[in-house]
Each structure stands twice: as C-alpha cells, then as structure tokens.
C-alpha positions, 0 to 999 in steps of 0.5 A: 197912710200907705205902705207904698209912697207915690214917688217914682224910683229907678227900678228893674222892669217888673211884671205885674204881681197882682194876682186878683182883681176883685169887684163888689157884687151888691146883690150877692153881698161879696166880692168877685174876681175872674180866674184866668185859668178856670175861665170863670168868675169866682165869688169870694164870700165874706169875711175878707181881710187885707192890709192896705198898700196904696190906692189910685183913681181910674175909669172902667165901664162898657161901651155900647157902641163898640160892644167892648170894655172901657179902661184908663190909666191909673192916676194918683193925683186926679186934679193934676194928672191926665187920664187916657180913656179907651174902649178896647175896640174903639180906641181912644175916648177922651184925654185930659184931666178927669173933671174936663172929660167926665162928660165924654167919659159918662156918655160913652159908658164909663165910670169913675173907680177907686183902684185899691192895692192890698195884701191878702192874708196869704201875701197875695196881692190884690186890687179892689175896684170900687165904684159908686157908693162903695167909693164913698164907704171907702173914702170915709173909712180911710179918712177916719182911719189912715194914720192906723192903716199901716199897722192893722188889718182891714176887714169886711165881715158884713154888708151894709144895706143901703137904699136910695129912693126905691133902689136897694143896694149893699156896700161892704162895711169896712172895719179895723181889725187887729194889729199886724204881728212882726211876721205879718208886718215883714210880709207886708212890707216885702209885698209892697216892695214887690208892687212898688217896683211894678208900679214904678215901671208903670208910671214912668211909662205913662210919663214917657207916653204923656211927653210923646203925645205932647211933643206930637201936638207941638 
C-alpha cells in the first residue's frame, strides 16, 4: 500500500517539500545526494531507514549530443499516462507512452527510473531514484510486502553482491523493520499530507500541459 493515494484533490499551491534526492552508488555500496548549499555530493552510508510514501515512473540520463542531463515528468500509470522526455540544453526528445518512445529515449541516453518518495527517520521527505537492477530489487520487495508498508519501517542495512557475466555490481537489500510507533505513524501521516499537497499541484499542471498540447495538435 501507500500513504499517498494517487487521486488528485484541490489544494493550495505548494513548494516541493523533498529535501534530498538519493541515488544508489553500486561501487560504494551506499546512497548519495547532491547538497545544493554545500555545492557537493554527500555520501549516505548504510544503514538507511525510511517509511514508504508513494512511487512513480520517470526517465533520467545524460545526453552526449547536448552535454546535458535528461529528465521527464513523473507518471503513476506508465502504460496509459504520457511522458515528455527532455534534455536540459537540447529541449524535447520524445513525447508519448513509454513503450512507444523507449527507443528514442535510449538512443538519446535516457534510462527508466523508479522514483520513490519516503520519509526518513527525522521526518525529512526524500526521493530515492532507482535504475537497472535496483528497480528489480525494489519491485520484488514491494510486491512481497506492500500490504505491510504503511505500518513498518523499511531498512537497507547491507548491500547485495551481484554479478552479470563478468560485471560485478551491488544493489541495496531492502528488509522490513519494526512497526511504527503511534508517534512515528502520526509523523508519517503529516509528512505524507505535506507531500500530497505538492504532488496534487504537480499532476494538475501536467494535465493542463497535456491538454494544451492536444489542442495545439488538433
């Protein structure tokens, strides 16, 4: 399950409350995020403990032709919600359902990512960005435990050693932690509500953009 339902509700405009965007670093067997204030990357050593809020699909990567990063909007239903993939310096790469534009994305240097919103132990909202084999690890864990995730911590205490052919790599090992206390559950509810206010506004803007693009193509 998830603390945030994917249903849009009217709400006041809100700034993005996500404080950290963490990526898995296979060689270091740890997470990492970019600290804007420090202007540098910060390593987050294991263990990592968090509460699951909600997850989405997105695209990220690097476009060699324009020497700039690739990004897309986030979608919940990847099979029916269109994505617009862009490079920061080159503009739009492709628009449409992921399955229809996957090759264009790959050719440009983009990769599918799972965008997972969580609450950290101190109540901070963070985003965990998974790609490749980490997506499979997360999907398997989520599928096996989704009915429990509203009431328990998720922990990453160790990294899994993996190998594909001659390539060695690591993935985070997701495990269920303790049940949330009443205080922790209340904090998670408040955090989820704060994030939902922002996400409702985000997805409403995406719907407006999609409608405007449709009208322009008539």
